[in-house]
N, C-alpha and C positions, 0 to 999 in steps of 0.2 A: 530685445533679442531673447532674453531669458523667458519672458512670457510667451513669446511665439514658439519657442522650443517646447515649453511645457504644454501649450495648447496642441501642438503637433503630436506629442507623445500621448496626450489624453485621447485625441481623436483616433490615433492609430490603435491604441489599446481597446477603445470602445468598438471599433470596427472588427478587431480580432475576436472580441467576445461575442458580437452579434453573429459573425460567421460560424463560430464554434457552437453557439446555441442553435442556429439554423440547421447545422449538420447532425444534430443529435437524433437518435432514433426515438420513436414514441415510447413512452414509459411502459415497461412490461414486455417489450419485444427485443430480447437480447439476440446477438448473433449466434447462430448455431454452427459449430464447426465439427469436423470429423473427430477431434479429440473428445468432445462431449460424449458422443456415442461410444467411443472406445472405452472411456472410463466407466460408463454405465454398464456396458456389457462385460467387461473384464475385471472390474474392481474386486468382486468377491472371490473369483478364482485365483487371481494373482496375489492379492494382499491378504486374503483370508479375513476380510472385514465385512461385516454386514452393512455398515454405513459407508456410502460412497465418499462423503466429505472426509470422514476419518481416514480412509485409505489414501486419499489424495494428499492430505496434510502430512500424515506421518510416514507414508510409504513412498509415494511417487515424488513428493517434494520434501523429503526428510531433511536433507542438508540445508535447504532454504529455510525451513522452520528452525533448525538448529542455529543458523546464522542470525535469524531475527531474535531468537531468545538470547543469544550472546550480546547483541546490540542493546537489547532492553536491560539486561543485567548490568552491562557497563554503564549505561545511562543512570540507572538507579544508584549504583555504587558511587558514581561521580557526584550526583546530587547530594547523597548522604555525606560524602567527604567534604563537600563545599559548605554544608549547613551544620556541621558538627560544632559543638562548643568546645573551646579550648580554655583550660585553666590558666589564669595569669599568675605567674610566679613572682613573688615580691622579694 
């Protein structure tokens, strides 16, 4: 029973991966949306930045970037606290 369940899960996952790979776009052909054109046309006027990527990261998605930086800081602080050395008092 356990082997059959494992085989069923393996076949299901393999089929899922094959369908996912078959539905991918050809490399180098991303989906163009209206937002792409909007950012390219209005980034310099609205954000006063010459680089479109910079204006998106820091102006349009500033709170998202702040959240990512907070998560990264918390992860680094947690790892440093976990790996610190403690003195053994005798």
